[in-house]
SEDREN-320477 format. One record per atom (N, C-alpha, C): x, y, z. Coordinates in steps of 0.1 Angstrom, whole numbers, plus 2048, in hexadecimal, padded with zeros to 3 digits. Layout:
<recs>
XYZ;...
</recs>
This chain:
<recs>
DF52826A0;DFC27669D;DFA26D6A8;DF42736B4;DEB2676BB;DE12626B7;DD92676AE;DCC2606A9;DD12576A1;DDB259697;DE024E68C;DE9244695;DEF2466A1;DF723B6A4;DED2316A9;DE22376B0;DD522D6B6;DD12216AC;DD222569E;DCC21E695;DD921868C;DE221768E;DF0214688;DED203684;DED202675;DED1F7671;DDB1F266B;DD31FC66E;DC31FC66A;DC3205660;DC721065F;DC721B657;DCF21964A;DC621E63F;DCE21A630;DCA226629;DD322B621;DCF237618;DD0230609;DC5231604;DC622C5F4;DC72385EC;DD52385EB;DDB2465E2;DD22495D1;DD32405CA;DCB2405C0;DBD2425BD;DB72405CA;DA82425CD;DA624F5D5;DB12535DB;DB02605E2;DA625D5EF;DA72525F5;D9F252600;DA924760C;DA3246618;DA8241620;D9F235627;DA422862A;D9B221630;DA121A639;D96215645;D9C210653;D94202656;D9C1F8658;D991EA659;D911EA666;D841E1667;D7D1E0674;D861D967D;D841DC688;D891D4695;D851C6695;D8F1BF696;D8F1AE697;D901A7688;D901B167E;D8E1AB671;D971A266D;DA61A3673;DB119B66F;DAE189676;DA718D682;DA417E689;D9817B682;D91181680;D8417C678;D8717766B;D8F17C663;D93175655;D9B166659;DA3167663;DAA15B668;DA3150669;D99153676;D8F149678;D85144670;D7F14D668;D7514A65D;D7A142650;D8714664D;D8E13B644;D9212B649;D8F12C653;D9311D659;D86115657;D7B11D656;D71111652;D66118644;D6912063E;D64125632;D6C12B629;D6912561B;D7012B60F;D6B13B60E;D7414360D;D6E15360D;D7015A600;D671635FD;D6816B5F3;D691795F7;D6F1835EE;D6D1925F0;D601965E6;D5719D5EB;D4C1A15DF;D491B05E1;D4B1B85D9;D4A1C75DB;D431CE5D1;D3A1D65D4;D321DF5CA;D3F1EA5C2;D4A1EA5CA;D561F45C4;D5A1EE5B5;D611F55AF;D681F05A4;D721E75A5;D771E059B;D821D659D;D8F1DD5A3;D8F1E85A0;D9F1EC5A6;D9D1EF5B4;D931F25B8;D8F1F35C8;D8E1E55CE;D881DC5C7;D871CE5CF;D961C95CE;D9D1CB5C8;DAA1C55C8;DB71CC5D0;DB01D95D1;DBA1E15DC;DB51DA5EA;DA91DA5EC;DA21D55FA;DA71CB5FD;DAA1BF5F1;DAC1B35F3;DBD1B25F7;DC31BC5F5;DD11BB5F7;DD11C1607;DCA1C960A;DCB1D0617;DC81C4621;DBC1BC621;DB61B3628;DBA1A5628;DC31A161B;DCA19661B;DD8194611;DE119D618;DEC1A0610;DF619460C;DF4188613;DFB17F611;DF217160B;DE5177606;DDC16E5FD;DD9160604;DD8163611;DD4158618;DC6155619;DBC15D617;DAE15C61B;DA615C60E;DA9164605;DA21675F8;DA81615EB;DB51625E9;DBD15E5DC;DB71695D3;DB015F5C7;DAC1685BF;D9B1695BD;D951665C8;D871695CB;D841755CF;D8417E5C7;D8218E5C8;D781905BF;D6B1945C0;D611985B8;D5C1A55B8;D5B1AF5AE;D5B1BD5AE;D4C1C05A6;D481CD5A5;D3C1CD59B;D3F1CC58F;D4A1CA58A;D4F1C757D;D4E1BB578;D4B1B3583;D4B1A457E;D3F1A0580;D341A6585;D251A2589;D1E1A557D;D1019D57C;D0819A571;CFE1A3572;CFD1A957D;CEF1B057E;CF31C0586;CEE1CA57E;CF41D8583;CEE1DA590;CF81E2598;CF61E45A6;CEF1D85AE;CF11CD5AB;CEE1C15B4;CFA1B95B2;CFA1B15BE;D021A65C0;CFC1995BE;D0118E5B7;CFC1815B5;D061775BA;CFD16B5C0;D051605C1;D0C1585B4;D0615D5A8;D0C15559B;D19156597;D1D15E59D;D2C16259B;D3615D5A7;D2F1555B0;D3614E5BA;D351405B8;D4113A5B9;D4412A5B5;D3E1235C3;D3411D5C0;D2C1165CD;D1F1165CC;D1710C5D4;D0810A5D3;D041165DB;CFA11D5D5;CF41275DF;CED11F5EF;CEB1145EE;CE610F5FA;CF110B604;CFE111600;D09110608;D1111D60C;D0B126607;D10133607;D0C13D611;D13142617;D1114D621;D1715A61B;D0F16461E;D11172619;D1417C627;D1F180627;D2018C633;D2119962C;D171A3631;D151AF629;D111BB632;D141C5630;D0B1D0638;D001D7631;CFD1D1625;CF01D6620;CEA1CC619;CDC1CC619;CD61C1613;CD01C3606;CD01CF605;CCB1D55F4;CD01CE5EA;CDF1CC5EC;CE61C65E1;CE31B75DD;CDE1B05E7;CDB1A15E7;CCC1A05E6;CC21A65DE;CB71A45DE;CB11975D7;CBA1905D4;CB71805D0;CBF1765D8;CC517A5E2;CC81715EC;CC91765FA;CBF17D5FE;CBE17F60C;CBE174618;CBA169612;CBA15D61B;CC8159620;CD115D616;CDF15761B;CE5163621;CDF16F622;CE817B628;CE817C637;CF317F63D;CF418264B;CF918F649;CEE19964E;CEF1A964E;CFC1AD659;D041B265A;D0D1B6662;D0A1C9662;D0B1CB670;D0B1DD672;D171E366C;D111EC663;D1E1F465B;D261FC667;D321FD662;D3F201669;D41211666;D3D21C66E;D3D22966C;D4C230673;D5622D66F;D61231676;D63241671;D63243666;D67252662;D58259660;D58268661;D4C271661;D4726E654;D4D26C647;D4A26A63A;D4026063B;D42256641;D3C24A640;D2E24E644;D2B25564F;D1D258656;D1625F64A;D1D268647;D1827563C;D1326C62F;D1B26162B;D1625961F;D0A25361F;D0724E62D;CFB247630;CF124F636;CF225E638;CE726563B;CE5263648;CF2262650;CEE26265F;CF3271665;CED270672;CEE27F67A;CF927E684;CFA26E686;D0326E692;D1026E68F;D1926E69E;D24272696;D2E262696;D3926468D;D4025868A;D48253695;D4D247696;D5624269F;D652496A2;D6A251696;D74256697;D7226469D;D6626B69D;D612776A2;D612766B2;D5B2696B7;D5A2666C3;D672626C9;D702606C3;D7F25D6C8;D7E24E6CD;D772446C6;D752366CC;D7622B6BE;D732226C3;D742166B6;D6A20B6BD;D692056B4;D611F76B5;D681ED6C0;D611E76C9;D691DB6D1;D6F1CF6C7;D7A1CC6CB;D821C26C5;D791B36C7;D781B06D5;D711A56D9;D621A56D7;D5D1B06DB;D4C1B06DB;D481B76CF;D4E1BA6C3;D481C36B8;D411BB6AF;D401BF6A2;D371B7699;D3C1AC694;D4B1AB690;D531A0688;D54194696;D5619869E;D561906AD;D4A1896AF;D3E18E6AB;D311876AF;D2F17F6A6;D31182695;D3017D68A;D3917068A;D4417068D;D4816268B;D45159696;D4215A6A0;D381516A6;D2B14B69F;D2615569B;D1A150691;D1D147688;D2914C682;D2B144675;D32134679;D37135684;D3C12868A;D2F11F68D;D26124695;D1911D69A;D1111768A;D12120682;D0C11C675;D1311166E;D2111166E;D29106669;D270FB670;D260FC67B;D250ED685;D170E6681;D0D0F0681;CFE0EC67F;CFA0E3673;D030EB666;D020E8659;D070DA65A;D130D865C;D1C0CD65C;D190C1664;D170C3670;D140B867A;D090B6681;CFE0BE67F;CF10BD685;CE40BB67C;CE50BF671;CDB0BF668;CDC0AF664;CCF0A8663;CCD09B65D;CCC09A64E;CCA0A2648;CCA0A063A;CD609D632;CD7097627;CE1091621;CE709F61C;CF50A161B;CFF0AB619;CFA0B460F;CF60AD603;CF20B65F8;CE50BB5F9;CDE0B8602;CD00BE603;CCD0C8611;CD90CA615;CD80D3620;CD80E261C;CD40EB623;CD10FA61F;CD5102628;CE110A629;CE7112633;CDE11E636;CD012262D;CC812B633;CBF12763E;CBB11B63D;CB3116647;CBC115654;CC8114656;CCF116660;CCE125664;CD012D65E;CD213A65F;CC3142665;CBA13C65C;CAC140664;CA813A671;CAD12D673;CAA128680;CB312D68C;CBE133688;CC9139692;CC114A698;CBE15068C;CB415C68E;CAA158699;CA2151693;C9614C69D;C9914B6A7;CA21486AC;CA91466BC;CAC1516C1;CAC15B6BE;CB21696C2;CA716E6CC;C9C1706C9;C931756D2;C8616D6D2;C8715E6D3;C7F1566D2;C771546E2;C6B1556E2;C631586EC;C5D1656EF;C6216F6E9;C5D17D6EA;C521816E2;C4B1876E7;C3C18C6E2;C3A19A6E1;C3B1A36D7;C3D1B16D7;C311B76D1;C2E1C36D4;C261CD6CF;C2B1DD6CD;C2A1E06C1;C2F1ED6BC;C281FA6C3;C2A2016C4;C2520E6C7;C2821C6C0;C232206B9;C2622E6B2;C3322D6AF;C392246A5;C4522369F;C44229692;C4C23268E;C4A238682;C5623B67B;C5823E66C;C4E23D664;C4B231662;C3F22D65A;C39221656;C46216654;C4D21A64A;C56211646;C6020D64F;C6121465B;C6B20D667;C6120266F;C57205670;C4B1FF676;C4C1F0670;C491F3663;C4A1E465A;C581DB65B;C641E565A;C701DE65A;C711D5668;C6E1DE672;C701D8682;C661CB682;C5A1CC67D;C521C067F;C571B4679;C5C1B766D;C611AC667;C711A766A;C761AD672;C831AC678;C801A3683;C771AA68B;C731A2697;C6F194697;C6619168B;C63184689;C6F17D685;C7718167E;C84179678;C8A175686;C8917A690;C9217969B;C891706A6;C7E16B6A1;C761616A9;C6C16A6B1;C681756B0;C5E17D6B7;C5117A6B3;C4617C6B9;C3917C6B6;C371896B7;C3118F6AA;C2C19E6AB;C1D19D6AC;C171A76B2;C081A76B5;C061B56B2;BFA1B76B0;BF11C56AC;BE91C96BA;BE51BE6C2;BDD1C26CD;BE51BF6DA;BE21C66E4;BE71C36F1;BE11B76F8;BEA1AF6FF;BE21A7708;BEE1A2713;BE919871B;BF4196727;BFF191723;BFD189717;C0717F712;C1318870C;C11196707;C1D19E704;C271A070E;C3319E709;C3F19F711;C471AD70F;C481B5704;C4C1C0700;C421C96FA;C471D36FC;C3F1E06F6;C4B1E76EF;C4A1E96E2;C561F16DB;C502006D8;C572096DB;C502166D9;C5B2226D9;C5722D6D2;C652386D3;C632416E1;C552426E5;C552486F1;C4B2426F9;C4E249706;C4524270E;C38246715;C3025070B;C2725770E;C19250708;C1A245701;C1123E6FA;C09235705;BFE232700;BF5228709;BFB21B70C;C02214700;C0820B702;C1620970B;C1B21670A;C26218711;C23215721;C18221722;C1321F730;C0E211737;C0920872E;C031FB731;C0F1F3737;C1B1F472D;C271EE730;C2D1EC73C;C2C1FD742;C331FF74E;C281F8758;C191FA756;C111F875E;C111E9764;C141E0756;C151D2757;C211CB759;C2C1D075C;C391CD75C;C3F1C9753;C3D1CA744;C421C773A;C4D1CF736;C551C872E;C611D0729;C5A1DC71D;C611E571F;C5D1F5717;C6A1F6711;C6E1F6702;C761F66FC;C7A2016F2;C832066EC;C8220D6E0;C862016D4;C842086C9;C871FE6BD;C931FB6BC;C9D1FF6C1;CAB2006BF;CAE1EF6C5;CA81E96CF;CA91DE6D6;CA91D06CC;C9F1D46C2;C9B1CA6B9;CA81CA6AE;CAD1D66AC;CBA1D76A1;CC41D16A8;CC71D26B4;CD41D06BA;CD41C16BE;CC91BB6BD;CC61AA6C0;CCA1A76B5;CC41AC6A9;CC61A669D;CD61A7699;CDE1B1698;CEB1B2695;CF31AB69F;CF01AA6AA;CF91A66B5;CF61956B7;CEA18F6B0;CE51836B0;CE317E6BF;CDF1836C8;CDD1826D5;CD118D6DE;CC81866E4;CC01926E9;CC61976F4;CC61A66F2;CCF1B36F8;CC51B3704;CCC1BA70C;CC61BE71B;CBB1CA71A;CB01C871C;CA51D1719;CA51DE720;CAD1DF72B;CB01EB733;CBA1F472C;CC21ED722;CC91F571C;CC61FD70F;CB91FC70E;CB0202703;CA2207709;CA421270F;C98217716;C9122270D;C83222712;C7C22C708;C7C23A70D;C7C245706;C7B25470C;C6E256715;C7525B71E;C6A25C727;C6326A724;C5526C727;C4E276722;C5428272F;C55291728;C5829A730;C4D2A1737;C4D2A5743;C452AB748;C432B8745;C342BB743;C332C973E;C362D4748;C3C2E0741;C412EB74B;C362F3753;C372F575D;C2C2FD767;C2E30A768;C24312764;C27321764;C1D324770;C2632D778;C20331785;C1D341782;C10344782;C0C353781;C0C35B790;C1036778C;C0F370799;C1B36E7A2;
</recs>
């Protein structure tokens, strides 16, 4: 009972679907603030029944979405989401989603948000070995969580788009603003990777870092500001320590990406090499 009482008002049972869902902290405030500057849609890869059930939970008084609820049954592409079913010009539309795979044709409009893994089943669904928030008996911060961060980004984008761009309104493109703000996150940083594996992670991190304004290089030089590594026993890691450069693990890039702000490097230390055991004979 104590666990349920702690989340009263945010836990919902979808009886006909035999499942339970929980609203992310700050979502009510987020929807209210976002609705003041945007026309909003719900767009889910769930079926129509699920989409309307979630709309009732998120917007019981139909203040924010009205009939603007889109499910996979309404889409024109199998296993994909597209802006062709959204009323509005693509250059004025922002997408907020926790997966980019569904938006192959509209990645430039996408603001990627970190997934909310409250239930253990969510971690299992995405193949994660970590504990869920419910297992840790904690929850995301109201004021410092993902939605609180994103509403600030959305407000900034809105201000730039309508008040700071010099082009005629019809010629403006929100994707330019999104790209510009991303490039400011780690502007001025120059990084080199050291033994980041597997290769797909390396390529993803390189591309993500460049989106954040980082200059990525393949060779060491004095202008490098950060070495990104999985452990501290590599040559480049030793160089970073010797030259008093930042030595961070790859999560520093991801955290900065999701939080839209350069994160403290000391919060993302690299694993230190273990000293070999000494065996004394005799």
